[in-house]
N, C-alpha and C positions, 0 to 999 in steps of 0.2 A: 770227718769220717772218709773212709776210703771206698771208692766204687770201682769195681772191677771193669776194665775196658769191654770185655766181652760177655758181661752180665745183661740181662734185659734193662735194669736201670742204666747201665753204662752205654749201651748202644742207643738208648735214647738220649743221653746228654752228647753223645757224638754226633747223632742226626741234627741236635741244635746247634753245636758250634761249629759242625762244617756240612752245611746244606749241600743236598744232592743238586749237581749243575744238569741242567735241560738244555738241550738243543731247540733251537726256533728257527724258522726259515728266516725271519728279520735280522737276527743277530749273525747268521752264517753268511747272509749276502751282503752283508756292511762292509766287509774287506773289500768284496770286489767293486764295491761303488766306489770306495776311496781310491782303489785302482786305477779305476777309469777316469776319476777326476785328476788322478796324478798324470797321465797319460795326455789329458785336455790341457794340463797345466804346461807341460813338456812343449806341446804344439805352440802354446802362446808365446812361451818362452823364446822359441825359434822365431816367432814373427818378430818379437820386441828386439831380437837383436839385429834385425834388418837395416838397411840405413833409413828406408823411410820412416822408420820409429825413432830416428835420433832426436833425443831430448836435449842435448848438447850439455848433458852433464851426467856424470856417472851416478850421482847421490839421486837425481830423479828417476833413472832408471832403475837403480837398486831398490827405490821405494814403490815404483810401479811394479816390479816383480813381487815384493812384499806383499803389497795389497791385492795381488791377483790371487797370492796363497791364501790369503785371508777370507777373500771373496769366494773361492772355491772350497775351502774346508772352514765353514763358518763355524765357528764357537758355538754358535746359537742352536746348531742342530742338534745336539744333545740335550742341551738345556732346555729346548722346546719339548722334547721327549720326555723329561722329568716333569717338566709344568703339567703336560697333560695326563701324566700316569699321578701326579699330586692331586689333581683337581679330582680325578676320577676316585682317589683313594679317599678323598675328603667327602665325596659325594655318599660311598658306601658307608663311612662312619655316621654321617650326619641323617642322611636319609633312610640307609637301609640296615643300619645299626651291624654292619659288618666289619669287623676289625681287620685291618689290611697290616701285616708286618714287612711285606715284600711288595711294594708299588710296582715293581718291575714285572710281576707275576700277572699284573692287569690286564694288559693287552694280549698276553699269552691266554688267558681264560677266554678271550673273544674268540679265539680258533678249536675251543674244544670241540671234538666230533664223538667221542666217548665219553661217558659218564660211569663211573663205578660208583656203586652205593652200597655200604653196608646196611643190613637188615635193624635190626634192633637198636632202637633209640634214633634211628636215622629214617626210615621210611614208615617204621612203627613207633609207637609212643614209647617215651624214654624207660617208664617204670611197665611192669608187669602185674597183674591179678592174678591172685593165687586162687585158681576157679576150682578144681577139683583134685580127687585123688583116686587112683584105682588099687587097690589093695589087693595082696599077693598071698594064699594060703595054701600049703600043701601043693605048690607048683600049681595051681588054679588062680584063675582071676576072679575076684569077688566083685559085687555089684560097685559101679561108681558111684562115690559119695560127691555131690555137687554143693559147693557152697554159695551162699547169696554175696553179691558184690559188697566187698570189704569198706564199710564205713566206720571209721574210729569215732566219729560223733554221734552215731545212731547205736546207743548202748543195747538197743534189742536185737540188732541185725549181730552185734558183736556175740552175745549172749547165744543166741541162735545156733550161730557156726560152731562155737567151743562147745556147746550141748551135742551138736551132731558130730563132731570129732570123738568125744568121749563115748557117745553110743554106737557110731556105725565104724569108728576106725580102728583095727586091731591095735593091741598094746604096742607091738614091734613098730609098725609104721606110725603110730603116735609119738611114740618116743623117738623115731627118726626124725621127725617133723621138728621137734623140740630142740633137738641136740645137733643134727649135722648141718652146721652154718658156721660162719665168722661173724655174725652180727655181735655187737657189743651195745652195751648202755651208756649214755652219758650222765651226768649228774643231774640234769632235769629229767631224765627218764626217757629222752630219744633214743631211739634205736639208730643205728647208724652202720652200714655194710653195702653189699651187694643189693641191688634193687629186688631182684628175685627173691634172696633169701630173707630181706626185711619183711617184704609182703608176706612169705610164708609164717615167719615167726609171729608177724602181728596178728594174724587171723588166729592161731594157735593160742595166743593168750597168754603163753608161758613167760614167766620173768626170766631175765638172763643175768645172772650174776657173773663175777670173775671166773668161778670154778664149780658154782651149782646154779643148775637151772630147776625152777620150779612150777608147778603146774597152776593154773588159776586158782584153784580150789585148795591147794595147799597141800593135798594128800599124797601128792608124787613129787618126788626130787630126783635129779640125775647129777652124779658127779662127774665132770669133766675130766678124764685121766689123761688123755693126750689127743692134742688136734693133729690133724693131717691136712695142711694147708693145699689150695689147689695146685695142683703140678701141670704146667703145660704138655710136658710129653706124656704124662699117663692120661691126661684129661680127666682126672677124677680129684675129689677131696672127701675128707672123712672124719671121724671122730670115735675115739674109745669112751664109754661111760660105764658107770657103775650105779646101779639102781641102789637108793639109800634104802629102801625096805626089803629088796630080796637080796642084796650084795651081788645080782647077778651082772657079770661083764660082758658088755656087748660092743661090736665093732660095726660102725655103719659107714657105708661107703656110697657117694653121689656123683653122678656124672651121667653125659649123654646115655640115652637108654642102648645105643648100640655098644658103649664101651662098658655098661653094667653087664650086658648080655655076655660079652666076649671074656669078662673074668670071673663069672659064675659059675658055678657047678652045675652042668646040663641038666642034672636030674633036679635042679630046683628051678628050672626054667620053663614057664609054661608054654605048651605047644601051640598056642595061639599068639604067641609073644609078639612075632613080627606083623602079623594082622592087625593085631590091636593098637602098637605103636605106630604103625603107618598110616592107620587110619585116623589116629589122633593128629598126626604131622598134617594130612591133608586138611583137616579141619581149622588148622593154622594155630594150633597149640604147640607152645614151646615146652617139650617132653623132656623131664629127667627120670632116670631110674634110680632105685636105692636099693643098696643090697645089704645083707648083714650076716653075722655069724656070732655064736656064743664063744666067750673064752673061759677057761677054767678060773674058778674063783679063788683060787690060791695064789694065782698069780699078784706079786706085788707091783706100786706103782712103778718101780725101778725097773722091773722086769719087762713091764710092757714098754717104758720108754726105751729100753735097749732092743726092743722087738723091729726089725726091718719092716719096711713099706711092704714090700714082696710078701713077706709071711703074713702080714694082716689082711692084705687083699686076696688070699688064696682060700679056696674052698667057701666061697660066698654063696648065701642064697637069697634071689630076689624076693622083695618085701612088697614092693609097690611100684607105681609110677605118680609122678608128680606132674600136673598138668597146668600151664600158665597161660592165661589168655593175654596176647600182647596185641593191643588193637592198633590199626592202621591209623596214623595222622589224617585229621580231616583233608588237609590240603595234598597231601601226598599224589593221588591220581592226578589233581589237576596240574601239579609241577613237571609229572612226567608226561603228559599230555601236551604241555607248552614244550617241554625240551625235543619231543617228537615232531613238533611243527617246526621247531628250528633246526631239523635235520640231525638232530642230537641222539645217537643211539645209547641205551641205558642199559645196565647191567647191573646184577645183584650178586655181592662176594661176600657171603657170610660164614660165620661159624656154626650156624645152626644147622637144622637136618634139611637134606634137598628136597623133600616133600612139603616142608613149611616154607621153604625159600621159594617155591613152586606156586604155592597156595598165596603167598603174598606178592608174587609177580603178577598172578592173575588178577589179583584185586587192585593193584595200582595202575595196570594195563603195561607194566613192562614187558609182559608177555603178550604179544599181538593178539587181540582177539578177546581179551578179558577172561572171564570165565570158560568161555568155548574154547578157548586157544589151545592148541595141541602141542604136547611137549614129549620129548624122548629123553628118558633119565639114563646116563651111562655111569655104570660102577666098575670097579676094578674086579675082575674076577679072581678065584683063588688061584693063589700061585702068581699072580702078578703077571700074566702073559697076554695079557688083552683087555678089551673094555667089553662089558656086555651092555647091550641097550635094550629097554623095555618101557611100555607104556605105562607110567604110574597111575593111569587111571583104568588099567585094567587089572585082573587077577591072574591073567596068563603069563606063566613063568618063560614063554618062548622068547628066546632073543630075537631081535629085529635087525634088519639092516639099515642103518642109519642114511646109506647113499641110494636104497633102492627108490624108484620112481615114487612110490606109495607116500613115501616119508621124507623126501627131499625139501619139501616145503614145511616141515615141522621144525620149531626151535628146539634148542638143546638145554640140558642141566647135567652138570657133572658134579661128582663128590670129590673129595681131596684126592683120593686114591686114583680116581680116573685122571683127573687134571695132572696130576704128577706123571703118571704115564705118558699121556698126550705131549707134556712138557719134554719129554724125554726122546719123543718119537716125533719130531718136528713134521715130518713129511705125512702124518696122519692128522696133525693138529692144523696143518696148512688147509686142508680140505674142508674143515668144518668150523673154524675159529669163529666165523662170522655169524653162525647159527647158536654160538652158545650165551644165554641170558641169564643162566643162574649157576653160580660156582658155589658148592655146600661144603662144610665143614672144614672152612680154610682158616690156617693158621696165620699169624701175621707175615711169616715169611712169605707163604703161598699167595697172599695179598699183593705183596711187593712183586713176586712174579708174573701174576696176571696184570696188574699196571705195566711192568716194564715189556711184557708181550706186545702189547696193544701198541706201544710207543715202538718198538721194532718194526711194527707194520706201518710206519710212518703217520700215524694218528696222533693229533693231539690229546692227551687224556685227563680227565678230572676225577677226582676221587672226593668223596663225601661221606664222613664217617663220624662218630661220637666218643668210641673209647678208645683205650690205650692201647689195644691191640691194631688199631687202625692206623697209629703213628708213623711206621714204615712206609706205607700204602699213601697217607698224605704227603709224606715228604717226597717219595718217588715220583708222583704225579707231576703232571705240568701245572697244575693249580689244585691245590686241595683244600677243602672247606670243612672245618671241624665245627660240628654241632654240639660244641661243649665249651666249659670255661675251665675244664680241668687240663690233663697233661696233652691230651690231643692237641689242643689250641696253640701250645709250646711250640709244637715243630711245623705246624701247618701255616701257609702263607695267609691263609684267611680263617676267621673263626666267628662265631655269633651264637648268640642264644635267643634271637629274636622270636617272639612270637611262639613260645614254647618250642624253640628251635625247628621253625617250620622249613618245609624242604623248599618251600617257594624261594627262600634264600639263594639257593641254587641258580635259579631264574634269574635273579634279579643281579648276581654276579657277573653271569654270562652277558647278560644285557649291557651293563656297564662295561666289560670286557670289550665287547663289541665296539660300543661307542668309541671308548679310549683309543683302540687299534685303528679305528677310522680316522680318529684327529691325530693319533702319531703319524699316519700314513700321509694325512692333508699336511701337517708342516713339514714332514720330508719333502713332499712333492714341492712345497713352496720354495723350500732352501736349494733345491735342486734347479727351480726355474731362476732362482736368486743368482746362483752361481753361474749359469751358462748367460742368462740374459743381460747380467749385470757385466761381465767380463767380456761379452762380446760388444755390447754397445760401446764399452769405453775403448776396446782396441780400435772400433771402426771412428770414434772420435779422435783418438791419438794418430791414426793413420791419416785422417783427413786433415790435419794440420796441428796435431800435438793440443787438441782441444781438450778440456776438462769440464767437470761440472761443478756449479758453485758448492764451497763448504758444507753449507746446510742442507744441501740434496742429501750429501752422504750421512748426516746427522739424521735426517727425517727418516731413510731408508734404513737405518740401523736400530735406531730407537723407537721412531714412531712407528713403523711396520713390523721391524724385525723382533720388537720386544711387545709393544703394547697390543697391536693388532694380533699378533702370534698367541698373546695370553688371553684375549677374547676369543680366539678360536678354540682353546682348550675348554670353554665353559658351556660347549653345547651339551645338552643331556641326552642319555638315550631313549629310544622309541618306548613306547609302551608295550611291545610285544616282540617276540625273537621272530626274525624273519627267516625264510625257509633255505638261505644260504649264507654261508659266512662272508665275513670281509677279507680282501686279498692282505697278504701279510709278506708277499714277495716283492722285492725292491726291483727286480728287474722284468717283472711280468708285463703281459701287453697292456694292462689297464694301468700301471704306475707308469709306463713309459710313454703311452699315449698322453697321458695327464701333465707330464712333463712337457714332452714335444710339442704339442698343439699351443700353449699359451706361448713358449719360446719361439717357434716359427711366425706365428701372427704378429708378435710384437717386434720383431725384426721386420718383417713385411711393412708393419704399419710404419715404423722407423723411416726405412726407405719412400714410402709413399708420402710421409710427411716432408722428406729431404726434396723428392721430386718435385712436390707443390711449391716448395720454397725456392728451389735453385732456379724456376723458371720465371720467377718475379724480376722485374727490371731493377727494382731497386736494391736487390740483394747483392751484398758484396760479401766475398769470401773473406775469412780471416785465419790466418796461421799465426798466432799471438808470436812466438820464438822467431820466425823469419820475416814476417811482415812489420811488425813494430818492436823488434828488438828485446822482448819482454824477458825479464832474468827468469831463469828456472825456478828460482826460490820464491818468485810470485805464482805458485801453482794456483793459488785460490783466485786469480783474475784471469786464467786462461778459460773461463766459461762464460766471459762477457763478448759473447757471438751469437748469431742467430743458430746455427747448428748445434750448439750444446743446449740452448733452450728447448728445441724439439726432443732431443735426447734426455733431456731431464723428464720431462712431462711425459714422455713415451715409458720411460724405464718405471718411474714412480706409478703411472697408472697400469702398467703390466703387473707389478708386483702386488699392489691391492688390489686389484681384480683377481689374480690368481689366489690370494689368501680368502677373498669372498667367497669366491665359487667353490674352492676346498673345504667350504664350510656348509654348504648343501647339506640338507638332512638326508634324504635318501631312505634305506632301508635300516640304518643302524642308529642315526641320531634325530632328533626332532627336527620340525622344520626350523630353517634359519631364522625365519622370524620371530621364534621364540628366544633366539641369543641376541637381546637387547644390544650388549657391548660392542658385537661385531657389526651391527648395522650402524649405530651411532659412529664408530669409527670409520666405517666404508664411506658414509655419506659426508662424513668432515672432510675427508681425503677428495672426494669428487668435488665437494664444494670448493675447497682450496685450489684443485688442479683449474677447474672452470673458471675461477678467479684470476688464477695467474695468466689463463689464456686470454680472456675477454675485457678484463679490466685495463683503465689506464695505468702509467706507472705509478706505483706507490712503494712506501717503504717494505711493505710486506713482499711485494715482487722482488725488490733488490735485494733481500735476503738470499732468495733463491736464484737471483740473476737472471728472471724471465721477464720480458716486457718491461725492461728498466731502462732508466736513463740516468745521466750525470748527475740532476738535481736531486730526483729521490735517493741516489745512490749515498750522496752526502748527507743529506738529512735523515739517513737510517741511523747515525749515529745516537739519534734521541732513543733508540732501542738499546738502551744501556746493557740489560743482562747479555743482548746477543752481541752485541759489539765488545764486551768485555772478553767474551771467550772466543771472539774471530779472530783468525789468522791474519786478517787483512782485508777480508771482501766486504763486510759489512761498515759503512760509513767512509769507504774510501773512492777515489775517482773512477768512473766506468770507463774502462778502456775498450769502447766498441770498435766495430771496424772503422768508424768514421776518423779515429785517431790517426789512421794512416794518411789521411790527407794532411792533417796537422803537422805531421812529422817529416813528412817529405818536403813541406814549405819551409819548415824551421833548420831542414838539414844543412843549407848552404852557410848559416852563420852558428854552427855548431862546430867545435874543437873534433879532429879527424878521431874516428874509431869511438865516438860518443852519440847518443841518440837522445832527442828530447822525448819525454814522457809528461804527462798530466801529474800533478801533484797538488796536495792540499794548499800548499804555500803560496801557489799561483792562482789559488781556486780553479783547477782544473781545467785552465785555458792558457792558449799561448802568451807571452810577455806582451803586454799593452805595446802598440806601435810596431808590432811585427806584421809583416806583410802575409797574412794568414786569413784563409776564409771565414768570414764572419760566424758567429756563434748561430744566429738567426737563418743561417742559409739552409734551403732544403738539403744540401748535401751534407749538414751536420745534423740537424733537428728536422725530424719528419714524425708525420702521423701524430701529431702533438706532444710528442717528445722533445724534451730541451736538453740541448747537447748530445756527445755519443750516446749511444743507445742500441738496444735490439728489439727494438718495438716491430710488431707485425702490424701489416696493413690489415684493414677489415675484412676485406675479402679473403685473405689467407686465414685470418682466424676462426671465421665460420667454415671454411673448407677444412680445417683440423678439426673442428667439433665433430663434423659427420664423420671423419677417418677414426676419431677416437671412439665416438659412440658405437660405430659399426664394429671396433674391436671388442667393446664391451659385450653388446649382443652376440656377436660370434661365439665368444667364448661361454657365454651363459648358455646359449643353446648347445653348444659342443656339450657341457656338462650333463646338462638335463637330458638330452636326446641319446648322447652316446655313451658317457660314463653312467649314467643311472638310470636311463631309459629303455625304449624298445630295442635299440641297438644292442646293447649288452646284454639283455635278455635273450636275445636270438642268438649271440655269441655264446652264452651259456649251454644253451640246447645244443649247440653242434658241438661243444666240449663234451658234454654228456653222451653225445652219440658216439663220439670218436672213443671215449673211455669204454662204453659199452662194446665197441668192436676189438677194442684191444684187451678186453677182458680185466680192465684196472676199475671198472665202476661195481659196487658193491651194494645193491638196493639195502640192505639191512644196517648198513653203516650210514649211507648217505640217503634218507628216506624220501627228500624231495626232488633236490639237484646236485649235480657233483659239485665237489668242493672246489670249483674252478675260480681262476684269480680275476675274475671280471665282474 
């Protein structure tokens, strides 16, 4: 079947197929970050082209440049973001029963500052109880007829209500209750349709057939001649019925009480109509009006079918009001209270009456002050030339000045007409938008406009609704949560039906969003430290003597840290409560930049301190493999067989591991890091491995990483078959330490011109027997318990380096706890808040506790 693109259903399909794009600071700044990294790479390329960086092979230089690009623009960065979002989506699904269609919206939900709520079915319960009717006869209100709470399983209550309808409700209104609806009956007798109408029909007890309606006693029957479906433009629905007994034709039209009054004959509208309806709305009733008129009995069914809707809705007389009780969900006030603690402003955007919206807003504390909260209601004046503000709790018709000192602290509610007027006169809206907490009588397009206006104020907006009329708003919001399993859940990034569609799911979503955003920022900071620290240390090593790191140092950094440890970082769960400020989402803010700069700078300082301690030792021998022992450029994996590369490798791995760990600290948005068992296990494994490499005697494990290794253990590492199999030549090969310079110089006189001797496996990694070279056991070759060429450290240097590396670890942990998450950060937030207040950019009703600063 064809669906028109401009119909309501067609627009719903278009929203599903073509989601609305939303702007987010993180995504907006990412191109700038890549531009900075590109400029950084250009600087590095310039350094690589200098004579000092000559690797004696254009292939080696090309690979150096290519690797630098991969280090700066790590492909694992976007993967880590997706990993964090997938972990959060999995927790939402399994722990909170919240389905997620777009995991990319989860971190955006962590920045929500304004939450827009539908009322019926969202803040209040999904269904409504038919509580009472107020009949109208002779343009006067009759006594209110109140029903007992409907319980289908209690026959006495049902019989009592039906008897009361027959005895106390006039026939015209009684027939309206039985016929003016779109309820249908399934084969098993179940009534289906709109919740409000099902509640009404159930209480009347009338049976619903295809075209005939019968009373419980069977004494009355109504033939449905024509149905008038609900029209969003008219905001009415109706029916034409013929009495089987009297053959009388009657039109019934149902809609909001304001709409029914506007289309009814003024002569048949009670004088106290406005007072009575507003009193019902203030009491929290969902109030509908019903009007009717008689048609000539001579009209045929075809003639009635041919009549226009305008003619059927003309000359109506009001026959009564229908009052439905829509109870608040038990946990709605707690959810709003939690959101306020998290500095999230909540507003109501409903299709219901403004007075009902205000009543519900007070009950759930969206209106600050609860039942004692003061609100001004704005309504469009006749002619649409302005807005008239009044106190809905006062009977005085005198218009009030919303800007006067007396009312400047009062919150505001607006009707649809008032909102549309303000939306067209933005200068007026600019002055009061942050005080508006209730938007009433909103159509789907109005809800979209409300969401988009808040977004135009640079706010991250969430939307929570349950019905089809919320679909547009759910899609337009940065993060929409549908409390529904029906059509709204199709277009919303998030959907749930947990605990009777509890509003606490909004709090859970935002908690997970904040934790996910914190994790995404943590992994981003790690990869920035990775990019700058790795390229800087590598450039220093190449500049110092065309040095490199062991091949399995690279493997460990990219797989052990860049994949495994980053994955464990994403496992951190959210805190139990919302903090009073939101996590930063800026990639170029002071907090993010300091979290990148500090570990980077301290790592480089640590590297040079380690070099300084090394270079002062008498036994230290500098080795530039390409120039000093004429190592071929193709043997790049052996350019790490020296003292300097060992310190570079330990410093680099320690910096990356420690950065990943401190960025997983719990703080305000994630649980204590000790609850993340995975990251603790990985962290301590790496610390133990680094400690082993630094303090142990040479082992096969040491020689895999070319740290504290000697020739004997390097050859014996062939026993590590899987590692040797994938090695480019470093594992199981001769160790070409600085001592090789001595042997090569002694062997040079017997070598052909332009050829240089290097140890190999065939000769046992030693000079040929009988050659006049320094003995294997000489202290110039074997020292500190190491056999043959080596890069072993003395005991004194090892413990000096332990002190340096422990100091690095402690300094970075203290920086994170005291500066990034501690009193220094809190102080900076307060300073930013005062700056915002001075500049007039701080809005208390939007940011309830502290400004949305980036620290």
